[in-house]
A tleap script that builds the chain and sets N, CA, C and O, in Angstrom:
source leaprc.protein.ff14SB
mol = sequence {
  NMET ALA THR THR GLN HIE PHE HIE THR LEU
  GLU LEU SER ARG ARG ARG LEU LEU ARG SER
  ALA VAL PHE VAL ALA ALA GLY GLY ALA LEU
  ALA GLY ASN LEU MET THR SER SER ALA ALA
  ALA ALA PRO HIE LYS MET PRO GLN GLN ALA
  VAL ALA TYR GLN PRO THR ALA LYS GLY GLY
  LEU ARG CYS ASP GLY CYS THR GLN TRP ALA
  PRO PRO ASN ALA CYS THR THR VAL THR GLY
  ASP ILE ALA SER SER GLY TRP CYS THR LEU
  TYR LYS PRO LYS CSER
}
set mol.1.N position { 53.566 53.544 9.622 }
set mol.1.CA position { 53.099 53.374 10.981 }
set mol.1.C position { 53.321 51.944 11.452 }
set mol.1.O position { 53.627 51.727 12.625 }
set mol.2.N position { 53.173 50.970 10.570 }
set mol.2.CA position { 53.372 49.574 10.918 }
set mol.2.C position { 54.815 49.330 11.331 }
set mol.2.O position { 55.071 48.517 12.220 }
set mol.3.N position { 55.753 50.014 10.708 }
set mol.3.CA position { 57.164 49.842 11.047 }
set mol.3.C position { 57.436 50.347 12.456 }
set mol.3.O position { 58.181 49.704 13.195 }
set mol.4.N position { 56.868 51.456 12.846 }
set mol.4.CA position { 57.053 51.997 14.188 }
set mol.4.C position { 56.457 51.048 15.224 }
set mol.4.O position { 57.062 50.827 16.273 }
set mol.5.N position { 55.314 50.498 14.953 }
set mol.5.CA position { 54.667 49.581 15.890 }
set mol.5.C position { 55.495 48.294 16.023 }
set mol.5.O position { 55.652 47.774 17.128 }
set mol.6.N position { 56.015 47.788 14.927 }
set mol.6.CA position { 56.862 46.591 14.957 }
set mol.6.C position { 58.132 46.868 15.762 }
set mol.6.O position { 58.552 46.021 16.550 }
set mol.7.N position { 58.746 48.031 15.581 }
set mol.7.CA position { 59.951 48.410 16.325 }
set mol.7.C position { 59.653 48.483 17.823 }
set mol.7.O position { 60.460 48.037 18.639 }
set mol.8.N position { 58.509 49.038 18.182 }
set mol.8.CA position { 58.115 49.158 19.587 }
set mol.8.C position { 57.962 47.775 20.224 }
set mol.8.O position { 58.415 47.575 21.351 }
set mol.9.N position { 57.345 46.830 19.544 }
set mol.9.CA position { 57.167 45.468 20.044 }
set mol.9.C position { 58.512 44.780 20.196 }
set mol.9.O position { 58.749 44.091 21.188 }
set mol.10.N position { 59.394 44.961 19.223 }
set mol.10.CA position { 60.730 44.371 19.271 }
set mol.10.C position { 61.519 44.937 20.443 }
set mol.10.O position { 62.237 44.198 21.115 }
set mol.11.N position { 61.396 46.237 20.697 }
set mol.11.CA position { 62.108 46.878 21.806 }
set mol.11.C position { 61.620 46.315 23.151 }
set mol.11.O position { 62.437 46.060 24.036 }
set mol.12.N position { 60.328 46.123 23.314 }
set mol.12.CA position { 59.800 45.555 24.542 }
set mol.12.C position { 60.326 44.143 24.747 }
set mol.12.O position { 60.660 43.772 25.872 }
set mol.13.N position { 60.404 43.367 23.712 }
set mol.13.CA position { 60.916 42.015 23.819 }
set mol.13.C position { 62.384 42.025 24.225 }
set mol.13.O position { 62.808 41.218 25.052 }
set mol.14.N position { 63.147 42.923 23.655 }
set mol.14.CA position { 64.551 43.039 24.014 }
set mol.14.C position { 64.704 43.441 25.476 }
set mol.14.O position { 65.564 42.912 26.181 }
set mol.15.N position { 63.889 44.358 25.923 }
set mol.15.CA position { 63.920 44.773 27.329 }
set mol.15.C position { 63.581 43.603 28.248 }
set mol.15.O position { 64.251 43.389 29.259 }
set mol.16.N position { 62.556 42.859 27.904 }
set mol.16.CA position { 62.172 41.705 28.720 }
set mol.16.C position { 63.296 40.677 28.758 }
set mol.16.O position { 63.600 40.108 29.807 }
set mol.17.N position { 63.905 40.450 27.608 }
set mol.17.CA position { 64.994 39.485 27.542 }
set mol.17.C position { 66.159 39.936 28.417 }
set mol.17.O position { 66.691 39.129 29.180 }
set mol.18.N position { 66.566 41.180 28.331 }
set mol.18.CA position { 67.673 41.683 29.143 }
set mol.18.C position { 67.330 41.675 30.631 }
set mol.18.O position { 68.160 41.309 31.463 }
set mol.19.N position { 66.114 42.075 30.957 }
set mol.19.CA position { 65.694 42.075 32.357 }
set mol.19.C position { 65.704 40.650 32.908 }
set mol.19.O position { 66.178 40.413 34.019 }
set mol.20.N position { 65.185 39.713 32.138 }
set mol.20.CA position { 65.180 38.309 32.566 }
set mol.20.C position { 66.595 37.788 32.744 }
set mol.20.O position { 66.880 37.067 33.700 }
set mol.21.N position { 67.477 38.148 31.832 }
set mol.21.CA position { 68.870 37.691 31.929 }
set mol.21.C position { 69.525 38.211 33.196 }
set mol.21.O position { 70.279 37.486 33.846 }
set mol.22.N position { 69.249 39.450 33.552 }
set mol.22.CA position { 69.812 40.022 34.778 }
set mol.22.C position { 69.289 39.275 35.999 }
set mol.22.O position { 70.059 38.953 36.903 }
set mol.23.N position { 67.988 38.998 36.034 }
set mol.23.CA position { 67.417 38.269 37.169 }
set mol.23.C position { 67.968 36.851 37.275 }
set mol.23.O position { 68.250 36.369 38.373 }
set mol.24.N position { 68.120 36.192 36.144 }
set mol.24.CA position { 68.662 34.830 36.149 }
set mol.24.C position { 70.109 34.832 36.640 }
set mol.24.O position { 70.488 33.987 37.451 }
set mol.25.N position { 70.913 35.768 36.159 }
set mol.25.CA position { 72.313 35.849 36.586 }
set mol.25.C position { 72.406 36.163 38.078 }
set mol.25.O position { 73.213 35.561 38.785 }
set mol.26.N position { 71.601 37.084 38.555 }
set mol.26.CA position { 71.628 37.435 39.977 }
set mol.26.C position { 71.170 36.253 40.825 }
set mol.26.O position { 71.751 35.982 41.876 }
set mol.27.N position { 70.144 35.558 40.380 }
set mol.27.CA position { 69.653 34.390 41.120 }
set mol.27.C position { 70.695 33.286 41.163 }
set mol.27.O position { 70.871 32.640 42.196 }
set mol.28.N position { 71.384 33.062 40.058 }
set mol.28.CA position { 72.440 32.051 40.017 }
set mol.28.C position { 73.593 32.397 40.939 }
set mol.28.O position { 74.127 31.531 41.632 }
set mol.29.N position { 73.973 33.658 40.946 }
set mol.29.CA position { 75.063 34.090 41.833 }
set mol.29.C position { 74.658 33.932 43.296 }
set mol.29.O position { 75.462 33.492 44.118 }
set mol.30.N position { 73.439 34.280 43.620 }
set mol.30.CA position { 72.956 34.146 44.992 }
set mol.30.C position { 72.898 32.678 45.410 }
set mol.30.O position { 73.318 32.331 46.514 }
set mol.31.N position { 72.384 31.823 44.543 }
set mol.31.CA position { 72.302 30.394 44.861 }
set mol.31.C position { 73.696 29.801 45.042 }
set mol.31.O position { 73.914 29.013 45.962 }
set mol.32.N position { 74.635 30.167 44.184 }
set mol.32.CA position { 76.009 29.675 44.317 }
set mol.32.C position { 76.643 30.126 45.612 }
set mol.32.O position { 77.356 29.357 46.257 }
set mol.33.N position { 76.393 31.355 45.998 }
set mol.33.CA position { 76.939 31.889 47.246 }
set mol.33.C position { 76.353 31.173 48.449 }
set mol.33.O position { 77.075 30.869 49.399 }
set mol.34.N position { 75.058 30.898 48.423 }
set mol.34.CA position { 74.413 30.194 49.536 }
set mol.34.C position { 74.934 28.768 49.657 }
set mol.34.O position { 75.151 28.286 50.769 }
set mol.35.N position { 75.137 28.088 48.540 }
set mol.35.CA position { 75.630 26.710 48.583 }
set mol.35.C position { 77.058 26.674 49.105 }
set mol.35.O position { 77.410 25.783 49.878 }
set mol.36.N position { 77.875 27.620 48.699 }
set mol.36.CA position { 79.255 27.668 49.169 }
set mol.36.C position { 79.301 27.959 50.662 }
set mol.36.O position { 80.081 27.343 51.388 }
set mol.37.N position { 78.480 28.884 51.123 }
set mol.37.CA position { 78.459 29.231 52.540 }
set mol.37.C position { 78.003 28.062 53.395 }
set mol.37.O position { 78.598 27.791 54.439 }
set mol.38.N position { 76.957 27.365 52.970 }
set mol.38.CA position { 76.451 26.264 53.781 }
set mol.38.C position { 77.419 25.091 53.771 }
set mol.38.O position { 77.529 24.381 54.771 }
set mol.39.N position { 78.120 24.871 52.668 }
set mol.39.CA position { 79.097 23.780 52.626 }
set mol.39.C position { 80.261 24.063 53.557 }
set mol.39.O position { 80.772 23.148 54.201 }
set mol.40.N position { 80.685 25.305 53.638 }
set mol.40.CA position { 81.792 25.655 54.519 }
set mol.40.C position { 81.360 25.608 55.983 }
set mol.40.O position { 82.152 25.262 56.859 }
set mol.41.N position { 80.111 25.956 56.242 }
set mol.41.CA position { 79.640 26.004 57.615 }
set mol.41.C position { 79.372 24.607 58.185 }
set mol.41.O position { 79.560 24.382 59.381 }
set mol.42.N position { 78.941 23.682 57.351 }
set mol.42.CA position { 78.589 22.353 57.836 }
set mol.42.C position { 79.241 21.283 56.959 }
set mol.42.O position { 78.639 20.830 55.986 }
set mol.43.N position { 80.453 20.880 57.294 }
set mol.43.CA position { 81.099 19.863 56.490 }
set mol.43.C position { 80.324 18.552 56.526 }
set mol.43.O position { 79.720 18.210 57.542 }
set mol.44.N position { 80.343 17.841 55.445 }
set mol.44.CA position { 79.593 16.594 55.327 }
set mol.44.C position { 80.267 15.494 56.130 }
set mol.44.O position { 81.469 15.260 56.005 }
set mol.45.N position { 79.475 14.824 56.955 }
set mol.45.CA position { 79.970 13.682 57.727 }
set mol.45.C position { 79.216 12.436 57.288 }
set mol.45.O position { 78.054 12.508 56.889 }
set mol.46.N position { 79.886 11.302 57.365 }
set mol.46.CA position { 79.302 10.028 56.982 }
set mol.46.C position { 78.626 9.380 58.195 }
set mol.46.O position { 79.098 9.533 59.322 }
set mol.47.N position { 77.520 8.656 57.969 }
set mol.47.CA position { 76.903 7.913 59.064 }
set mol.47.C position { 77.812 6.756 59.501 }
set mol.47.O position { 78.575 6.223 58.695 }
set mol.48.N position { 77.727 6.383 60.746 }
set mol.48.CA position { 78.565 5.303 61.275 }
set mol.48.C position { 78.382 4.002 60.492 }
set mol.48.O position { 79.354 3.293 60.232 }
set mol.49.N position { 77.160 3.692 60.121 }
set mol.49.CA position { 76.892 2.452 59.396 }
set mol.49.C position { 77.595 2.434 58.036 }
set mol.49.O position { 78.054 1.381 57.592 }
set mol.50.N position { 77.683 3.585 57.378 }
set mol.50.CA position { 78.275 3.656 56.039 }
set mol.50.C position { 79.778 3.393 56.040 }
set mol.50.O position { 80.342 3.016 55.012 }
set mol.51.N position { 80.431 3.588 57.187 }
set mol.51.CA position { 81.886 3.396 57.264 }
set mol.51.C position { 82.260 2.201 58.139 }
set mol.51.O position { 83.418 2.047 58.529 }
set mol.52.N position { 81.274 1.361 58.442 }
set mol.52.CA position { 81.473 0.150 59.249 }
set mol.52.C position { 82.129 0.463 60.597 }
set mol.52.O position { 83.015 -0.261 61.052 }
set mol.53.N position { 81.679 1.556 61.227 }
set mol.53.CA position { 82.223 1.932 62.539 }
set mol.53.C position { 81.936 0.837 63.551 }
set mol.53.O position { 80.845 0.267 63.580 }
set mol.54.N position { 82.932 0.552 64.382 }
set mol.54.CA position { 82.756 -0.364 65.513 }
set mol.54.C position { 83.409 0.267 66.725 }
set mol.54.O position { 84.463 0.889 66.592 }
set mol.55.N position { 82.820 0.131 67.906 }
set mol.55.CA position { 83.350 0.773 69.107 }
set mol.55.C position { 84.602 0.103 69.672 }
set mol.55.O position { 85.147 0.548 70.682 }
set mol.56.N position { 85.048 -0.955 69.027 }
set mol.56.CA position { 86.262 -1.650 69.480 }
set mol.56.C position { 87.341 -1.559 68.405 }
set mol.56.O position { 87.040 -1.391 67.223 }
set mol.57.N position { 88.588 -1.672 68.822 }
set mol.57.CA position { 89.724 -1.569 67.906 }
set mol.57.C position { 89.747 -2.720 66.903 }
set mol.57.O position { 89.154 -3.773 67.135 }
set mol.58.N position { 90.432 -2.506 65.801 }
set mol.58.CA position { 90.646 -3.566 64.818 }
set mol.58.C position { 92.150 -3.808 64.800 }
set mol.58.O position { 92.911 -3.050 64.198 }
set mol.59.N position { 92.559 -4.871 65.467 }
set mol.59.CA position { 93.995 -5.092 65.648 }
set mol.59.C position { 94.524 -3.988 66.548 }
set mol.59.O position { 93.973 -3.758 67.625 }
set mol.60.N position { 95.552 -3.319 66.142 }
set mol.60.CA position { 96.078 -2.193 66.917 }
set mol.60.C position { 95.560 -0.854 66.441 }
set mol.60.O position { 96.019 0.186 66.914 }
set mol.61.N position { 94.606 -0.853 65.510 }
set mol.61.CA position { 94.080 0.388 64.937 }
set mol.61.C position { 92.924 0.905 65.776 }
set mol.61.O position { 91.918 0.221 65.962 }
set mol.62.N position { 93.082 2.128 66.281 }
set mol.62.CA position { 92.077 2.744 67.150 }
set mol.62.C position { 91.792 4.164 66.676 }
set mol.62.O position { 92.653 4.813 66.081 }
set mol.63.N position { 90.599 4.634 66.938 }
set mol.63.CA position { 90.217 5.996 66.544 }
set mol.63.C position { 91.157 7.054 67.102 }
set mol.63.O position { 91.473 8.019 66.406 }
set mol.64.N position { 91.611 6.897 68.342 }
set mol.64.CA position { 92.489 7.915 68.917 }
set mol.64.C position { 93.883 7.923 68.264 }
set mol.64.O position { 94.698 8.794 68.568 }
set mol.65.N position { 94.155 6.975 67.385 }
set mol.65.CA position { 95.398 6.953 66.620 }
set mol.65.C position { 95.181 7.414 65.181 }
set mol.65.O position { 96.081 7.289 64.350 }
set mol.66.N position { 93.995 7.944 64.879 }
set mol.66.CA position { 93.610 8.372 63.531 }
set mol.66.C position { 93.725 9.884 63.401 }
set mol.66.O position { 93.496 10.614 64.365 }
set mol.67.N position { 94.080 10.351 62.210 }
set mol.67.CA position { 94.204 11.794 61.960 }
set mol.67.C position { 92.867 12.516 62.055 }
set mol.67.O position { 92.837 13.735 62.222 }
set mol.68.N position { 91.769 11.788 61.951 }
set mol.68.CA position { 90.442 12.403 61.959 }
set mol.68.C position { 89.788 12.398 63.343 }
set mol.68.O position { 88.649 12.840 63.488 }
set mol.69.N position { 90.493 11.905 64.351 }
set mol.69.CA position { 89.999 11.839 65.724 }
set mol.69.C position { 89.841 13.245 66.288 }
set mol.69.O position { 90.724 14.087 66.120 }
set mol.70.N position { 88.718 13.501 66.957 }
set mol.70.CA position { 88.443 14.801 67.575 }
set mol.70.C position { 88.049 14.562 69.028 }
set mol.70.O position { 86.876 14.323 69.314 }
set mol.71.N position { 89.017 14.622 69.957 }
set mol.71.CA position { 88.728 14.355 71.373 }
set mol.71.C position { 87.621 15.259 71.913 }
set mol.71.O position { 87.488 16.387 71.437 }
set mol.72.N position { 86.839 14.826 72.861 }
set mol.72.CA position { 86.984 13.590 73.606 }
set mol.72.C position { 86.269 12.397 72.979 }
set mol.72.O position { 86.643 11.257 73.255 }
set mol.73.N position { 85.225 12.625 72.121 }
set mol.73.CA position { 84.488 11.476 71.592 }
set mol.73.C position { 83.860 11.760 70.228 }
set mol.73.O position { 82.682 11.473 70.014 }
set mol.74.N position { 84.638 12.319 69.315 }
set mol.74.CA position { 84.093 12.679 68.011 }
set mol.74.C position { 85.103 12.406 66.896 }
set mol.74.O position { 86.266 12.082 67.136 }
set mol.75.N position { 84.611 12.550 65.680 }
set mol.75.CA position { 85.425 12.365 64.479 }
set mol.75.C position { 85.075 13.476 63.501 }
set mol.75.O position { 83.929 13.926 63.462 }
set mol.76.N position { 86.027 13.918 62.725 }
set mol.76.CA position { 85.760 14.981 61.759 }
set mol.76.C position { 85.015 14.476 60.531 }
set mol.76.O position { 84.492 15.284 59.763 }
set mol.77.N position { 84.952 13.159 60.325 }
set mol.77.CA position { 84.306 12.625 59.127 }
set mol.77.C position { 83.156 11.663 59.402 }
set mol.77.O position { 82.463 11.263 58.466 }
set mol.78.N position { 82.932 11.281 60.658 }
set mol.78.CA position { 81.869 10.326 61.004 }
set mol.78.C position { 80.943 10.959 62.035 }
set mol.78.O position { 81.403 11.633 62.957 }
set mol.79.N position { 79.651 10.746 61.883 }
set mol.79.CA position { 78.661 11.325 62.791 }
set mol.79.C position { 78.578 10.558 64.116 }
set mol.79.O position { 79.024 9.416 64.223 }
set mol.80.N position { 78.001 11.214 65.105 }
set mol.80.CA position { 77.710 10.573 66.385 }
set mol.80.C position { 78.884 10.476 67.338 }
set mol.80.O position { 79.986 10.947 67.055 }
set mol.81.N position { 78.615 9.842 68.492 }
set mol.81.CA position { 79.666 9.622 69.487 }
set mol.81.C position { 80.617 8.541 68.990 }
set mol.81.O position { 80.189 7.497 68.497 }
set mol.82.N position { 81.902 8.807 69.126 }
set mol.82.CA position { 82.938 7.891 68.663 }
set mol.82.C position { 83.821 7.509 69.851 }
set mol.82.O position { 84.327 8.376 70.563 }
set mol.83.N position { 83.997 6.223 70.054 }
set mol.83.CA position { 84.853 5.739 71.147 }
set mol.83.C position { 86.318 5.875 70.742 }
set mol.83.O position { 86.680 5.607 69.596 }
set mol.84.N position { 87.144 6.287 71.676 }
set mol.84.CA position { 88.577 6.411 71.380 }
set mol.84.C position { 89.173 5.066 70.987 }
set mol.84.O position { 90.156 5.009 70.249 }
set mol.85.N position { 88.574 3.982 71.484 }
set mol.85.CA position { 89.059 2.631 71.168 }
set mol.85.C position { 88.368 2.049 69.932 }
set mol.85.O position { 88.548 0.869 69.629 }
set mol.86.N position { 87.575 2.861 69.211 }
set mol.86.CA position { 86.831 2.376 68.052 }
set mol.86.C position { 87.666 2.320 66.779 }
set mol.86.O position { 88.868 2.583 66.795 }
set mol.87.N position { 87.004 1.971 65.674 }
set mol.87.CA position { 87.667 1.875 64.366 }
set mol.87.C position { 86.611 1.965 63.274 }
set mol.87.O position { 85.460 1.588 63.495 }
set mol.88.N position { 86.992 2.467 62.079 }
set mol.88.CA position { 86.116 2.448 60.903 }
set mol.88.C position { 86.968 2.355 59.639 }
set mol.88.O position { 88.197 2.403 59.698 }
set mol.89.N position { 86.301 2.222 58.504 }
set mol.89.CA position { 87.011 2.059 57.230 }
set mol.89.C position { 87.717 3.326 56.762 }
set mol.89.O position { 88.526 3.263 55.836 }
set mol.90.N position { 87.437 4.469 57.373 }
set mol.90.CA position { 88.100 5.722 57.004 }
set mol.90.C position { 89.369 5.973 57.824 }
set mol.90.O position { 89.960 7.050 57.742 }
set mol.91.N position { 89.776 5.003 58.596 }
set mol.91.CA position { 90.940 5.140 59.469 }
set mol.91.C position { 92.183 5.572 58.689 }
set mol.91.O position { 92.542 4.965 57.680 }
set mol.92.N position { 92.836 6.636 59.180 }
set mol.92.CA position { 94.096 7.133 58.616 }
set mol.92.C position { 95.062 7.326 59.779 }
set mol.92.O position { 94.845 8.205 60.613 }
set mol.93.N position { 96.109 6.536 59.854 }
set mol.93.CA position { 97.023 6.634 60.996 }
set mol.93.C position { 97.725 7.986 61.064 }
set mol.93.O position { 98.066 8.577 60.040 }
set mol.94.N position { 97.932 8.461 62.283 }
set mol.94.CA position { 98.701 9.694 62.494 }
set mol.94.C position { 100.143 9.442 62.110 }
set mol.94.O position { 100.645 8.328 62.266 }
set mol.95.N position { 100.797 10.442 61.622 }
set mol.95.CA position { 102.212 10.296 61.222 }
set mol.95.C position { 103.128 10.284 62.407 }
set mol.95.O position { 104.344 10.168 62.247 }
savepdb mol mol.pdb
quit
């Protein structure tokens, strides 16, 4: 009788372990999917201060000559209003 009772306890533990593993795997998949979706929906932009943005050109380098310029007053990589005559450290000239 002791052997049957021990087997029953072991079976319950195995069931709990498998059930927990399924929940953990499902939760991980859901969390990964949510992180991927939110990253695609809202690309990360840098604050103006972090990229030394200035509303005036640096030499002949201007935001409207940058590959990241988004008319009329935005940038794909920097937050906030961006002047077409501005400049920052992320400047990449158009080809």
